[in-house]
N, C-alpha and C positions, 0 to 999 in steps of 0.2 A: 474448571474455574467457575465458581458459583457467584462471585461478586459481579455486579453490573458495572460496566465501564461507562462513566458519565463523560460525555464530550461537552465541555463547558463553553459558555459564551466568551468570545474573544474580549480582552487580550489573554485571558487565562488559557492554558493548554492542558491536554492530557497526553501522556507518552505511552506508546506501546513498544516496550523493549523487545527486541528479537533476540531471545536468549537461549534457544535450543535449535536442534535440527528439526526438520519436518516430522521426524518419527519420535520426537521427545527426548532424544539423547542430548546430553549437555554439550555445549560448545566450549572449546578451549579459549583461553584468555585472548589469543590473537584473533579469534573468529568473532568475538563479541564487539559490540559498539553500534551496530545498526539499530535504528529505531524509527518510528513514525510519531510525529506530534500532530494533534488535531485540535481545532478550535472552530466554533460556529459563529457566524454572523447571521443577520436576518436573512440575507439572500445568497449566502455562499458558505462553503466549508474551506477553511485554511488547512492545507496539508503540507507538512515538512517531512522530508525523508533524509535520513543521515546514514551514510555507509562508510566503511573503511575501504581503502584501496585493496583490490584483489592482487594476489601474487602474480597472476597472469591475467591482466585486465582484458575484458571483453567489452568493447565500447563501439557502437556503430560509427560509421564514417560520416553520417549526416551531421549538419551543423547543430551546435547546442540550441535547445529550444524547439527542435523539430519533433513532430509526431512520427514515431517509428513503429510500424506494424511488426509484430513478432519481437518486441523489445525484451520479452522474457528469455530470449536466447542470449542475452547480454547481461552484464552486471546491473542489478536492479533492486530497488526496494519497492514493495507492493503494498497497497492498502485496499482492503475489501470492506464495503459497507453493505449490510443486509437488511431487508425489510421482512416483516412477518410473513408475507405472502410468497417468499422465495425469490423475489427480485433482488439483484445486487449490482453494485458498481465495483469494478476493478480499476484501480488507478495505479499505474506503474511510473516511477520516476527513476531515471537511469543515471549511472555513474558519470556519463558524459553530458548531462543536462537535457536529455531527451525525455519524452513522455509518451504514454499510451493510455487512453481511457476507453473502457468497454462496459456496456450495460448488458445484463443478462436477465431473462425472466424465469430461468430455472438453471440448475447446474449445467454449465457448458452450452446452454442454448442462448446464443447471442441475439440481442434485440437491437442494439445500436453500437456503432463503433466511433461515433462523434467525429468522423473524418471531415465533415463539412464545417467543423468548429475548430478553434485553436485555444490552447491554454497558454498563458504567459508564465513561463517557468523561469524563476530566478535560480541561478546555479553558481556555485563556487566550489573550489577545491583547494586543499593545502597539502602539506606533507602527510598528514594523518588520514585524510579521507575527503569526502565530498558531502555537500548539502544541496538539496533541490527543494524549492518551495513554490507552491502555486495556490491559486484561489479557484476552487471548483464551484461552478454555478449550482445553486441549490436544486435547480430543475433537473440536474443530472443524478442527484442522490435519491434513491428510492426511500419513500417515507411511509410510515414512521420507521426510523432506524431501530432495529432490534438486536443487531449483532455487528461485530467488527473484528477484524483480524489483520495482522501485518506479517509480511514475509520478506525474505531477501534471497537473492541468488548471487553467489560470488564464488569464484574458483570452482564452479561446477557443483557447488554444494547448495542444497535447498534448506533454508532456515526459517524459523517461525517464531511469532510471538506466542501463539498457543498451537500446539501440534494438533493435526486433524485426523491422524490415524491412517490406516491403509498399508499396503505392502510396497507402495512406491509413492514418490512425491506427487501430490495433487492438491493444489491450493483451493480447488473448487468444491471441496467437501464441506459445504456450508453448515451442515448439521453440527459440526464440531466447533463452530465459532463461539467465542465468549459473547455473552449478552452485552448489549450497549444501548444507549439512548442519548438523545439530544434534547434536554429539557426545554431549552429556549425555542425549539421548533414545535413543541407539543401544544 
């Protein structure tokens, strides 16, 4: 993907459709529909995750709105935002209204788990799927943003907006992320 993803100022949004498996293989029609929408405000990033219900749902027993360590073991949509120096934010929004935010200063080298903070996650579901929305403080997002990607895990399958390669699923292959920027933050 050579085109730069532009994250606009709210209320406009940009959508990262999750349209393939982690390895680039196409998804069937029933597997499609997950996506992430992003919009920037002066002091925050709005993130909306949309997913379809899994055939065999994996949802934590914690109350909706809870921070759940290891949320990636459940049905989840993930958004990663990358800075030029290799720092990145991983935000996970789950099918049951749960969340997890993690900051890294290199691939898989965790810098912060934001456990002492909370995110207010608005969540709803219907017959077709679920939607989770939150406002991520700008201080959590590494700047300047130079890359972004979105992923989903459902029915044990790992799906991607832009595949990142490798012999097994690994969403932390940041070198494969599409370029991105937030003009209103520059």
